[in-house]
SEGU-104410 format. One line per field, with one value per residue (C-alpha): residue in one letter; residue number from 1; x, y, z. Coordinates in nm, 2 decimals. Each point is the difference from the previous one (the first is absolute). Layout:
SEGU-104410
lokol: c(A, ...)
vexfi: c(NUM, ...)
c1: c(X, ...)
c2: c(Y, ...)
c3: c(Z, ...)
end
This chain:
SEGU-104410
lokol: c(M, K, K, G, L, A, M, I, L, L, T, I, L, L, A, A, C, S, L, L, V, C, A, C, G, D, G, H, S, A, E, P, P, T, G, S, L, T, F, D, G, A, T, L, N, D, A, E, F, T, Y, D, G, Q, S, H, S, L, E, V, S, G, T, L, P, Q, N, T, E, I, T, Y, T, G, N, G, K, T, D, V, G, E, Y, T, V, T, A, T, L, T, N, P, N, Y, V, T, K, V, L, S, A, K, L, T, V, N, R, A, E, F, T, G, I, T, L, T, D, K, S, V, V, Y, S, G, E, A, Q, S, L, F, I, N, G, T, L, P, Q, N, T, E, I, T, Y, T, G, N, G, K, I, D, I, G, E, Y, T, V, T, A, T, L, T, N, P, N, Y, V, T, K, V, L, S, A, K, L, T, I, I, G, K, M, E, I, A, L, S, I, V, N, A, L, L, D, K, P, E, P, W, S, F, L, P, S, A, F, L, P, E, K, M, A, H, A, T, Q, P, V, G, G, L, D, G, F, A, A, D, V, P, V, S, L, I, S, K, K, H, I, G, K, Q, F, Y, V, L, Y, E, G, L, A, D, T, T, Q, V, L, N, A, A, D, T, V, F, N, I, G, G, M, I, A, D, V, Y, Q, T, F, I, N, N, N, P, D, N, Y, A, E, F, V, G, G, A, G, G, F, K, I, K, I, V, L, D, G, D, N, S, T, M, L, V, G, N, S, A, L, N, V, E, L, H, Y, S, S, Q, T, K, E, R, I, G, R, I, Q, L, T, N, N, F, A, I, K, Y, T, A, N, E, T, S, L, K, L, A, V, R, T, T, V, A, D, V, G, N, I, K, Q, I, E, F, V, R, N, G, N, T, V, T, G, Y, L, R, E, F, T, G, N, E, N, K, N, L, K, T, S, G, V, I, S, S, N, A, Q, T, T, C, I, M, S, D, K, R, E, T, D, D, L, K, I, D, G, Y, E, E, V, Y, S, S, V, T, G, E, F, I, G, G, R, V, L, E, T, I, K, I, C, D, Y, D, T, T, W, F, N, L, N, D, I, S, G, F, T, S, V, R, V, K, D, D, S, N, G, T, N, A, D, S, I, F, V, N, G, Q, S, A, T, F, E, P, K, N, V, G, G, I, G, L, A, M, A, S, R, R, F, D, I, E, M, K, D, V, R, Y, I, V, A, Q, T, N, N, G, K, T, E, Y, T, S, V, K, T, S, V, T, M, L, F, V, Q, T, E, Y, I, D, T, F, P, A, D, V, K, E, K, N, S, Y, I, A, T, T, S, L, P, N, N, N, I, A, S, V, N, A, I, F, N, N, L, K, A, L, F, D, T, V, K, S, E, V, T, Y, N, D, I, Q, T, Y, I, G, S, K, N, T, F, F, D, T, V, K, S, N, R, Q, G, V)
vexfi: c(1, 2, 3, 4, 5, 6, 7, 8, 9, 10, 11, 12, 13, 14, 15, 16, 17, 18, 19, 20, 21, 22, 23, 24, 25, 26, 27, 28, 29, 30, 31, 32, 33, 34, 35, 36, 37, 38, 39, 40, 41, 42, 43, 44, 45, 46, 47, 48, 49, 50, 51, 52, 53, 54, 55, 56, 57, 58, 59, 60, 61, 62, 63, 64, 65, 66, 67, 68, 69, 70, 71, 72, 73, 74, 75, 76, 77, 78, 79, 80, 81, 82, 83, 84, 85, 86, 87, 88, 89, 90, 91, 92, 93, 94, 95, 96, 97, 98, 99, 100, 101, 102, 103, 104, 105, 106, 107, 108, 109, 110, 111, 112, 113, 114, 115, 116, 117, 118, 119, 120, 121, 122, 123, 124, 125, 126, 127, 128, 129, 130, 131, 132, 133, 134, 135, 136, 137, 138, 139, 140, 141, 142, 143, 144, 145, 146, 147, 148, 149, 150, 151, 152, 153, 154, 155, 156, 157, 158, 159, 160, 161, 162, 163, 164, 165, 166, 167, 168, 169, 170, 171, 172, 173, 174, 175, 176, 177, 178, 179, 180, 181, 182, 183, 184, 185, 186, 187, 188, 189, 190, 191, 192, 193, 194, 195, 196, 197, 198, 199, 200, 201, 202, 203, 204, 205, 206, 207, 208, 209, 210, 211, 212, 213, 214, 215, 216, 217, 218, 219, 220, 221, 222, 223, 224, 225, 226, 227, 228, 229, 230, 231, 232, 233, 234, 235, 236, 237, 238, 239, 240, 241, 242, 243, 244, 245, 246, 247, 248, 249, 250, 251, 252, 253, 254, 255, 256, 257, 258, 259, 260, 261, 262, 263, 264, 265, 266, 267, 268, 269, 270, 271, 272, 273, 274, 275, 276, 277, 278, 279, 280, 281, 282, 283, 284, 285, 286, 287, 288, 289, 290, 291, 292, 293, 294, 295, 296, 297, 298, 299, 300, 301, 302, 303, 304, 305, 306, 307, 308, 309, 310, 311, 312, 313, 314, 315, 316, 317, 318, 319, 320, 321, 322, 323, 324, 325, 326, 327, 328, 329, 330, 331, 332, 333, 334, 335, 336, 337, 338, 339, 340, 341, 342, 343, 344, 345, 346, 347, 348, 349, 350, 351, 352, 353, 354, 355, 356, 357, 358, 359, 360, 361, 362, 363, 364, 365, 366, 367, 368, 369, 370, 371, 372, 373, 374, 375, 376, 377, 378, 379, 380, 381, 382, 383, 384, 385, 386, 387, 388, 389, 390, 391, 392, 393, 394, 395, 396, 397, 398, 399, 400, 401, 402, 403, 404, 405, 406, 407, 408, 409, 410, 411, 412, 413, 414, 415, 416, 417, 418, 419, 420, 421, 422, 423, 424, 425, 426, 427, 428, 429, 430, 431, 432, 433, 434, 435, 436, 437, 438, 439, 440, 441, 442, 443, 444, 445, 446, 447, 448, 449, 450, 451, 452, 453, 454, 455, 456, 457, 458, 459, 460, 461, 462, 463, 464, 465, 466, 467, 468, 469, 470, 471, 472, 473, 474, 475, 476, 477, 478, 479, 480, 481, 482, 483, 484, 485, 486, 487, 488, 489, 490, 491, 492, 493, 494, 495, 496, 497, 498, 499, 500, 501, 502, 503, 504, 505, 506, 507, 508, 509, 510, 511, 512, 513, 514, 515, 516, 517, 518, 519, 520, 521, 522, 523, 524, 525, 526, 527, 528, 529, 530, 531, 532, 533, 534, 535, 536, 537, 538, 539, 540, 541, 542, 543, 544, 545, 546, 547, 548, 549, 550, 551, 552, 553, 554, 555, 556, 557, 558, 559, 560, 561, 562, 563, 564, 565, 566, 567, 568, 569, 570, 571, 572, 573, 574, 575, 576, 577, 578, 579, 580, 581, 582, 583, 584, 585, 586, 587, 588, 589, 590, 591, 592, 593, 594, 595, 596, 597, 598, 599, 600, 601, 602, 603, 604, 605, 606, 607)
c1: c(-2.31, 0.31, -0.19, -0.28, 0.24, 0.16, -0.33, -0.08, 0.33, -0.05, -0.35, 0.14, 0.28, -0.24, -0.22, 0.29, 0.11, -0.36, 0.00, 0.33, -0.12, -0.32, 0.21, 0.23, -0.27, 0.14, 0.36, -0.03, 0.07, -0.30, -0.10, 0.17, -0.23, -0.16, 0.24, 0.33, 0.10, 0.27, 0.02, 0.28, 0.12, -0.17, 0.24, 0.00, 0.29, 0.18, -0.07, 0.11, -0.20, 0.08, -0.23, -0.27, -0.28, -0.17, -0.06, 0.23, -0.05, 0.15, -0.19, 0.05, 0.12, -0.04, -0.30, -0.23, -0.25, -0.37, -0.17, 0.32, -0.04, 0.29, 0.01, 0.26, 0.14, 0.23, -0.10, -0.12, 0.29, 0.05, 0.27, 0.37, 0.12, 0.06, -0.30, -0.05, -0.30, -0.14, -0.24, -0.19, -0.13, -0.29, -0.19, -0.21, 0.22, 0.34, 0.22, -0.02, 0.31, 0.14, 0.23, 0.19, 0.20, 0.13, -0.18, 0.23, -0.11, 0.30, 0.03, -0.08, 0.20, -0.13, -0.07, -0.10, 0.14, 0.26, 0.18, 0.13, 0.25, -0.14, 0.15, -0.17, 0.08, 0.10, -0.31, 0.09, -0.25, 0.07, 0.02, -0.06, -0.03, -0.28, -0.05, -0.22, -0.23, -0.26, 0.11, -0.14, -0.22, 0.19, 0.32, 0.20, 0.24, 0.30, 0.17, 0.35, 0.16, -0.33, -0.10, 0.30, 0.00, 0.35, 0.15, 0.18, -0.03, -0.15, -0.06, -0.35, -0.08, -0.34, -0.02, -0.31, -0.09, -0.30, -0.04, -0.07, 0.27, 0.37, 0.12, 0.09, 0.23, -0.03, 0.23, -0.01, 0.16, -0.16, 0.17, -0.08, 0.15, 0.04, -0.13, 0.36, 0.01, -0.35, 0.09, 0.29, -0.20, -0.30, 0.21, 0.22, -0.31, -0.15, 0.32, 0.05, -0.03, -0.07, 0.25, -0.19, 0.29, 0.02, -0.29, 0.20, 0.33, 0.30, 0.11, -0.26, 0.13, 0.10, 0.37, -0.01, -0.17, 0.22, 0.25, 0.31, -0.06, -0.30, -0.01, -0.05, -0.35, -0.21, 0.02, 0.33, 0.15, -0.09, 0.09, 0.31, 0.03, -0.01, 0.10, -0.31, 0.22, 0.03, -0.38, -0.06, -0.28, -0.02, -0.28, -0.35, -0.30, -0.30, -0.22, 0.26, 0.09, -0.35, 0.09, 0.36, -0.10, -0.26, 0.26, 0.26, -0.26, -0.08, 0.37, 0.04, -0.28, 0.12, 0.35, -0.13, -0.18, 0.33, 0.03, -0.29, 0.11, 0.35, -0.10, -0.19, 0.24, -0.07, -0.38, 0.03, 0.19, -0.26, -0.28, 0.17, 0.05, -0.38, -0.07, 0.23, -0.19, -0.34, 0.04, -0.38, -0.11, 0.22, -0.24, 0.01, 0.30, 0.05, 0.35, 0.29, 0.34, 0.26, -0.21, -0.31, -0.33, -0.09, -0.32, -0.01, -0.32, -0.02, -0.33, 0.04, 0.21, 0.00, 0.25, -0.01, 0.27, -0.03, 0.32, 0.01, 0.11, -0.09, 0.19, -0.06, -0.30, 0.04, -0.29, 0.08, -0.21, 0.11, -0.19, 0.19, -0.26, 0.01, 0.35, -0.16, 0.16, -0.18, 0.17, -0.10, 0.27, -0.06, 0.28, -0.22, -0.37, 0.11, 0.21, -0.13, 0.04, -0.18, 0.10, -0.14, 0.26, 0.06, 0.24, -0.14, -0.18, 0.03, -0.25, 0.11, -0.14, 0.18, -0.16, 0.17, -0.16, 0.15, -0.20, -0.32, 0.08, 0.04, 0.17, -0.10, 0.14, -0.10, 0.24, -0.07, 0.23, -0.08, 0.28, -0.08, 0.32, 0.25, -0.26, -0.13, -0.33, -0.06, -0.27, 0.04, -0.24, 0.09, -0.22, 0.12, -0.23, -0.27, -0.31, -0.22, 0.24, 0.30, 0.20, 0.02, 0.26, -0.04, 0.26, 0.08, 0.34, 0.14, 0.36, 0.21, 0.37, 0.03, -0.23, -0.20, -0.30, -0.24, -0.30, -0.16, -0.19, 0.21, -0.05, 0.28, -0.21, -0.34, -0.15, 0.15, -0.22, 0.20, -0.19, 0.30, 0.37, 0.23, 0.36, 0.23, 0.32, 0.27, -0.03, 0.38, 0.14, -0.29, 0.04, -0.30, -0.07, -0.29, -0.35, -0.34, -0.26, -0.37, -0.11, -0.27, 0.11, -0.30, -0.21, 0.27, 0.11, 0.37, 0.19, 0.38, 0.30, 0.30, 0.37, 0.32, 0.19, 0.31, -0.18, -0.07, 0.27, 0.09, 0.00, 0.34, -0.07, -0.29, -0.04, -0.31, -0.10, -0.28, -0.18, -0.34, 0.02, -0.34, -0.17, 0.31, 0.06, 0.38, 0.23, 0.20, 0.33, 0.16, 0.34, 0.16, -0.23, -0.10, -0.34, -0.27, -0.10, -0.31, -0.30, -0.24, -0.37, -0.25, -0.15, -0.35, -0.25, -0.09, 0.17, 0.09, 0.13, 0.22, 0.16, 0.36, 0.09, 0.31, 0.20, 0.25, -0.13, 0.13, -0.16, -0.03, 0.19, 0.16, 0.34, 0.10, 0.32, 0.21, 0.11, 0.23, 0.02, 0.19, 0.05, -0.37, -0.13, -0.34, -0.18, -0.18, -0.22, 0.08, -0.26, 0.14, -0.07, 0.18, -0.05, -0.21, -0.14, -0.36, -0.15, -0.37, -0.04, -0.16, 0.30, 0.28, 0.06, 0.05, 0.21, 0.34, -0.13, -0.20, 0.30, 0.23, -0.27, -0.01, 0.37, 0.22, 0.32, -0.11, 0.11, -0.16, -0.19, -0.19, -0.21, 0.10, -0.21, 0.07, -0.12, -0.32, -0.06, 0.04, -0.24, -0.26, 0.04, -0.28, -0.13, -0.35, -0.03, 0.12, -0.24, -0.29, 0.10, 0.04, -0.35, -0.16, 0.17, 0.04, -0.33, -0.02, 0.15, -0.12, 0.16, -0.22, 0.09, 0.37, -0.07, -0.22, 0.28, 0.26, -0.24, 0.09, 0.23, -0.10, -0.15, 0.27, 0.24, -0.20, 0.14, 0.36, 0.24, 0.31, 0.34, 0.12, -0.29, 0.05, -0.27)
c2: c(-6.31, -0.01, -0.23, 0.24, 0.29, -0.21, -0.06, 0.37, 0.08, -0.27, 0.14, 0.35, -0.13, -0.20, 0.31, 0.21, -0.26, -0.01, 0.38, -0.01, -0.26, 0.20, 0.31, -0.18, -0.19, -0.26, 0.14, 0.26, 0.38, 0.20, 0.31, 0.32, 0.25, 0.27, 0.27, -0.18, -0.06, 0.23, 0.16, -0.15, 0.11, 0.34, 0.28, 0.38, 0.10, 0.34, 0.16, 0.32, 0.20, 0.30, 0.30, 0.01, 0.18, -0.33, -0.16, -0.29, -0.28, -0.32, -0.33, -0.31, -0.30, -0.37, -0.23, 0.11, -0.22, 0.05, 0.27, 0.20, 0.37, 0.25, 0.35, 0.23, 0.32, 0.24, -0.11, 0.21, 0.24, 0.24, 0.25, -0.07, -0.15, -0.31, -0.14, -0.29, -0.22, -0.25, -0.28, -0.16, -0.36, -0.12, -0.33, -0.17, -0.31, 0.17, 0.21, 0.36, 0.09, 0.35, 0.04, 0.32, 0.12, 0.31, 0.17, 0.25, 0.25, 0.13, 0.33, 0.00, 0.16, 0.31, -0.09, 0.20, 0.33, 0.19, 0.33, 0.10, 0.24, 0.32, 0.30, 0.33, 0.34, 0.28, 0.22, 0.17, -0.23, -0.28, -0.35, -0.33, -0.38, -0.21, -0.38, -0.19, -0.28, -0.08, 0.01, -0.23, 0.17, 0.17, 0.04, 0.31, 0.16, 0.21, 0.18, 0.15, 0.20, 0.14, 0.36, 0.10, 0.32, 0.06, -0.17, -0.33, -0.37, -0.11, -0.33, -0.04, -0.28, -0.12, -0.20, -0.21, -0.12, -0.21, -0.21, -0.30, 0.04, 0.00, 0.36, 0.08, 0.27, 0.11, 0.24, 0.18, 0.29, 0.34, 0.21, 0.36, 0.12, 0.35, 0.09, -0.01, -0.37, -0.10, -0.09, -0.23, -0.17, -0.07, -0.10, -0.24, -0.17, -0.04, -0.13, -0.27, -0.29, -0.35, -0.28, -0.31, -0.24, 0.10, -0.23, -0.31, -0.12, 0.17, -0.34, 0.04, 0.34, -0.04, 0.08, -0.28, -0.26, 0.08, -0.24, 0.13, -0.25, -0.20, -0.33, -0.34, -0.05, -0.11, -0.31, 0.11, 0.06, -0.36, -0.17, -0.15, -0.12, 0.29, -0.03, 0.08, 0.22, 0.24, 0.06, 0.33, 0.02, 0.37, 0.01, 0.13, -0.22, 0.08, 0.10, 0.22, 0.16, 0.16, 0.20, 0.05, 0.14, 0.23, 0.15, 0.02, 0.19, 0.23, 0.08, 0.07, 0.26, 0.15, 0.03, 0.16, 0.25, 0.08, 0.30, 0.15, -0.13, 0.13, 0.36, 0.04, 0.27, 0.19, -0.04, 0.12, 0.31, 0.10, -0.06, 0.19, 0.30, -0.01, -0.02, 0.29, 0.21, -0.12, -0.05, 0.00, -0.20, -0.29, -0.30, -0.05, 0.04, -0.06, 0.05, -0.18, -0.14, -0.23, -0.03, -0.11, 0.18, -0.01, 0.05, -0.01, 0.01, 0.02, -0.10, -0.02, -0.30, -0.12, 0.10, -0.07, 0.05, -0.06, 0.00, -0.09, 0.04, -0.18, -0.32, -0.02, 0.08, -0.02, 0.06, -0.01, 0.04, 0.01, 0.02, 0.15, -0.15, -0.37, 0.01, -0.17, 0.06, -0.06, 0.02, -0.06, -0.01, -0.04, -0.03, -0.05, -0.08, -0.37, 0.01, 0.12, -0.07, 0.11, -0.05, 0.07, -0.02, 0.05, -0.13, -0.35, -0.06, 0.04, -0.05, 0.04, -0.07, -0.02, 0.01, -0.07, -0.03, -0.14, -0.05, 0.05, -0.29, 0.13, -0.14, 0.15, -0.10, 0.11, -0.07, 0.07, -0.04, 0.03, -0.01, -0.12, -0.01, -0.23, -0.16, 0.13, -0.13, 0.08, -0.03, -0.03, 0.03, -0.01, 0.02, -0.06, 0.09, 0.26, 0.09, -0.26, -0.29, -0.04, -0.26, 0.06, -0.10, 0.05, -0.05, 0.05, 0.06, -0.06, 0.11, 0.00, -0.01, -0.37, -0.07, 0.17, -0.19, 0.08, -0.20, 0.08, -0.16, 0.11, -0.27, -0.18, -0.12, 0.10, -0.34, -0.01, 0.12, 0.12, -0.02, 0.13, 0.01, 0.08, 0.11, 0.04, 0.19, 0.08, 0.35, -0.01, -0.12, 0.05, -0.37, -0.22, -0.25, -0.20, 0.02, -0.18, -0.01, -0.08, -0.04, -0.16, -0.18, -0.12, -0.17, -0.07, 0.21, -0.01, 0.11, 0.01, 0.14, 0.13, 0.01, 0.12, -0.30, 0.09, 0.00, -0.37, -0.25, -0.27, 0.22, 0.11, 0.10, 0.04, 0.00, 0.08, -0.11, 0.16, -0.33, -0.08, -0.28, -0.13, 0.27, 0.21, 0.25, -0.07, -0.30, 0.06, -0.17, 0.02, -0.09, -0.06, -0.29, -0.08, -0.13, 0.25, 0.09, -0.20, 0.12, -0.23, 0.02, 0.01, -0.32, -0.13, 0.09, 0.35, 0.33, 0.07, -0.35, 0.03, 0.32, 0.02, -0.01, 0.20, 0.11, 0.26, 0.27, 0.32, 0.29, 0.36, 0.25, 0.34, 0.12, 0.36, 0.07, 0.32, 0.17, 0.30, 0.24, 0.32, -0.02, -0.04, -0.33, -0.13, -0.31, -0.21, -0.30, -0.30, -0.27, -0.36, -0.34, -0.22, -0.36, -0.04, -0.31, -0.03, -0.25, -0.05, 0.12, -0.32, -0.20, 0.21, -0.27, -0.28, 0.21, -0.16, -0.36, 0.10, 0.15, -0.30, -0.24, 0.17, 0.11, -0.25, 0.19, 0.27, -0.18, 0.25, 0.33, 0.22, 0.32, 0.31, 0.00, 0.36, 0.10, -0.21, 0.17, 0.35, -0.08, -0.14, 0.24, 0.24, -0.17, -0.06, 0.35, 0.15, -0.21, 0.11, 0.37, -0.05, -0.15, 0.30, 0.28, -0.13, 0.13, 0.32, 0.24, 0.02, 0.14, 0.31, 0.05, 0.04, 0.21, 0.23, 0.03, 0.09, 0.25, 0.25, 0.30, 0.33, 0.24, 0.25, -0.20, 0.07, 0.35, -0.11, 0.07, -0.19, 0.06, 0.15, 0.26, 0.10, 0.05)
c3: c(10.05, -0.23, -0.23, -0.03, -0.07, -0.28, -0.16, 0.00, -0.16, -0.27, -0.08, -0.04, -0.23, -0.22, -0.03, -0.11, -0.26, -0.13, -0.04, -0.18, -0.25, -0.07, -0.07, -0.24, -0.18, -0.24, 0.01, -0.28, 0.05, 0.07, -0.21, 0.13, 0.14, -0.23, -0.12, 0.06, -0.37, -0.16, -0.34, -0.20, -0.35, 0.01, -0.08, -0.06, -0.21, -0.05, -0.34, -0.18, -0.25, -0.22, 0.05, -0.27, 0.17, 0.09, 0.34, 0.09, 0.26, 0.13, 0.02, 0.20, -0.21, 0.07, 0.05, 0.29, 0.19, -0.08, 0.20, 0.05, 0.02, -0.08, 0.13, -0.15, 0.14, -0.19, -0.35, -0.29, -0.03, -0.30, 0.08, 0.02, 0.34, 0.21, 0.18, 0.25, -0.10, 0.24, -0.07, 0.29, -0.07, 0.21, -0.01, 0.27, 0.00, -0.03, 0.21, -0.12, -0.20, -0.08, -0.31, -0.09, -0.31, -0.16, -0.29, -0.19, -0.26, -0.19, -0.19, -0.37, -0.27, -0.18, -0.37, -0.31, 0.15, -0.21, 0.00, -0.34, -0.14, -0.14, -0.20, 0.01, -0.14, 0.24, 0.07, 0.33, 0.18, 0.24, -0.16, 0.17, -0.07, 0.13, 0.02, -0.25, 0.11, 0.26, 0.36, 0.27, 0.26, 0.29, -0.21, 0.07, -0.26, 0.09, -0.29, 0.01, -0.28, -0.14, -0.05, -0.21, -0.21, -0.14, -0.31, 0.09, 0.07, 0.34, 0.17, 0.14, 0.24, 0.12, 0.32, 0.03, 0.35, 0.12, 0.32, -0.21, -0.28, -0.02, -0.03, -0.36, -0.13, -0.36, -0.18, -0.33, -0.18, -0.04, -0.27, -0.05, -0.33, -0.14, -0.34, -0.12, 0.07, -0.12, -0.35, 0.09, 0.27, -0.24, -0.30, 0.21, 0.14, -0.34, -0.16, 0.26, -0.25, 0.12, 0.01, -0.12, 0.06, 0.36, 0.08, -0.10, 0.15, -0.16, -0.14, -0.28, -0.12, -0.37, 0.08, 0.27, -0.22, -0.31, -0.14, -0.18, -0.28, -0.08, 0.19, -0.17, -0.13, -0.30, -0.20, -0.16, 0.35, 0.11, -0.33, 0.17, 0.36, 0.24, 0.37, 0.20, 0.22, -0.30, -0.02, 0.16, 0.26, -0.02, -0.27, -0.01, -0.06, -0.20, 0.30, 0.16, -0.33, -0.02, 0.31, -0.10, -0.34, 0.15, 0.24, -0.29, -0.22, 0.29, 0.06, -0.37, 0.01, 0.32, -0.14, -0.31, 0.23, 0.17, -0.23, 0.21, 0.34, -0.06, -0.06, 0.33, 0.10, -0.32, 0.04, 0.36, -0.10, -0.26, 0.24, 0.28, -0.22, -0.07, 0.38, 0.07, -0.26, 0.12, 0.38, 0.06, -0.30, -0.09, 0.03, -0.38, -0.23, -0.37, -0.16, -0.15, 0.09, -0.17, -0.32, 0.19, 0.06, 0.37, 0.20, 0.38, 0.21, 0.38, 0.17, 0.37, 0.09, -0.36, -0.27, -0.37, -0.26, -0.38, -0.20, -0.37, -0.35, -0.33, 0.11, 0.37, 0.23, 0.38, 0.24, 0.37, 0.31, 0.37, 0.33, 0.29, 0.24, -0.12, -0.16, -0.30, -0.34, -0.33, -0.33, -0.36, -0.27, -0.37, -0.26, -0.30, -0.06, 0.03, 0.31, 0.34, 0.37, 0.31, 0.37, 0.34, 0.28, 0.37, 0.25, 0.02, -0.33, -0.37, -0.27, -0.36, -0.34, -0.34, -0.34, -0.33, -0.34, -0.31, -0.33, 0.19, 0.24, 0.35, 0.31, 0.33, 0.34, 0.35, 0.28, 0.37, 0.30, 0.37, 0.26, 0.35, 0.20, -0.18, -0.22, -0.33, -0.15, -0.37, -0.26, -0.37, -0.30, -0.37, -0.30, -0.36, -0.28, -0.01, 0.20, -0.18, -0.02, 0.23, 0.18, 0.37, 0.25, 0.38, 0.27, 0.37, 0.15, 0.35, 0.08, 0.31, 0.08, -0.08, -0.30, -0.26, -0.14, -0.28, -0.09, -0.34, -0.29, -0.30, -0.26, -0.16, -0.30, -0.12, 0.09, 0.36, 0.28, 0.30, 0.33, 0.19, -0.08, 0.29, -0.06, 0.31, -0.01, 0.26, 0.13, 0.07, -0.33, -0.24, -0.11, -0.08, 0.28, -0.15, -0.11, 0.03, -0.27, 0.01, -0.36, -0.22, -0.31, -0.20, 0.26, 0.26, 0.29, 0.10, 0.31, -0.08, 0.18, -0.20, 0.08, -0.14, -0.13, 0.18, 0.34, -0.03, 0.10, -0.24, -0.32, -0.14, -0.36, -0.25, -0.37, -0.21, -0.34, -0.20, -0.04, 0.14, 0.25, 0.10, 0.20, 0.02, -0.29, 0.02, 0.07, 0.32, 0.08, 0.34, 0.15, -0.34, -0.09, -0.36, 0.11, 0.07, 0.36, 0.07, 0.20, 0.19, -0.08, 0.28, -0.14, -0.06, -0.26, -0.12, -0.07, 0.37, 0.05, -0.31, 0.12, 0.12, 0.37, -0.09, -0.30, -0.12, -0.24, -0.16, 0.18, -0.13, 0.21, -0.05, 0.10, 0.06, -0.19, 0.04, -0.32, 0.01, -0.30, 0.00, 0.37, 0.07, 0.14, -0.09, 0.13, -0.25, 0.06, -0.22, -0.05, 0.00, 0.16, 0.25, 0.12, 0.31, 0.17, 0.11, 0.24, 0.05, 0.36, 0.13, -0.12, 0.16, 0.27, -0.26, -0.24, 0.09, -0.05, -0.31, -0.17, 0.07, -0.12, -0.34, -0.02, 0.17, -0.08, 0.26, 0.32, 0.24, -0.03, 0.23, -0.01, 0.19, 0.32, 0.08, -0.35, 0.05, 0.33, -0.15, -0.28, 0.23, 0.28, -0.11, -0.30, 0.14, 0.14, -0.32, -0.20, 0.22, -0.04, -0.38, -0.03, 0.18, -0.20, -0.35, -0.13, 0.20, -0.27, -0.36, -0.31, 0.02, 0.36, -0.09, -0.30, 0.21, 0.27, -0.26, -0.16, -0.27, -0.01, 0.14, -0.25, 0.10, -0.21, -0.31, 0.01, 0.03, -0.29, -0.09, 0.14, -0.32, 0.00, 0.35, 0.26)
end
């Protein structure tokens, strides 16, 4: 009986083991049941957008298994707000996964909307200011300070609100003037002459650039050993001088026209008397003051004033709406300037003619924050045959750079000549030149000799030395300073990796006569060192190889960095603008004197 029971138990045990073996197979894990895998690596991240009128959505990132479906909720938002977006991931072989993230649409800034000052004449009617520009849909404007009648100055504000924009408050001045103040208001606006130098750092003003005595320069100045520390770095290169000369010429004409700008009060008094006598009809006035014949014309927001005698013609325009001032000043038939100015930009052109050979320049400045960008064009010759120079300027608080193509010799083609100056001191930092000489292209970087370590003195002899027009001696040596050629065969290979040459520059020198100080530009030359840009790194070894008496030398890394900082960007800008303006374009802009001046008599004859 017991034996039979044991046999039964053994049979049951063997059957259980058999079932266990069948379930486990060969010992490997079995495939999990359908729908038990999990999504790994799939994410839905928060994101912020600025309102732009477009719909914005979030998307799942990561690699998803085949046949996965995603269902989003809360996506496609346009208006400002914070939204919860969910993404539900489903797949027959995976556990359903729900992801969530925050979609934020931030307020945008109002752009292109302005509220400008305005002056109006008292009329007994309410006066108001209104914004200019196109408003986004659903924008509300609330004005305060509008609807004024009495004479005075009022501050008007315009508050712009929109659910999708940051609230913006604009303010401007509304001025209601009486007829007794009309003349002075108009004349003052017209006689607000531009300040061309204000677009450059003050370090470049003639009085800041001026030397009390002329610094060392020229072959005579370097006939004996000169310590390099005595070579002034506050000089003006050929490219910068095109701009500098244009500003100096403009200043000369503006100063000559000061006889007009200085009698503004007298002109206003004469015009005011006319207004008082013609209170209902003063839009046009012709009269005289201070030896000048005057014409004033009012046309809505625009005012024009013509002031002239036989020696000076001044034509001025002003828009009270745009604040733009236009002026044309002519001293003689051979010397004229014209300018267009507002708070952030200035365009001016200068024309001089001597013996039927003209020189015309056009200079433009645009200020954007602390940076000024400028454009320069110069033509020397006449309409049919002239030599053109183009240039671009970039100036900030640290450096002022100009890239131009002013030729140094008739057979030298300049593809881009950059000069870099310190905006703080006005000193020359360095230059880089892309030029074509015969059939070879060169890329050279130029340095002040006293910015390079290892050089203590320099002497120059007017004696051609190979490819250098002069013989250069440094550090008191009797042997000439030797350059190193690139090497190889051909013109390019025979060129110098580095050398010292005399470079044409101009110094501004102060001269005081009878208590009056004038600033004169003096052309001279100073020693500078150039290095072909591709050999800057090998310069110390190359110098020592050819000039063993110079134990160590190095180039100024900070100067190299300043020269190269915007070189490529400046070159790209230069290439795009150098052919935009023609000789005739500038001549047309300057124009000719107003026919009103044909009736003007000389000072001696009266008006």
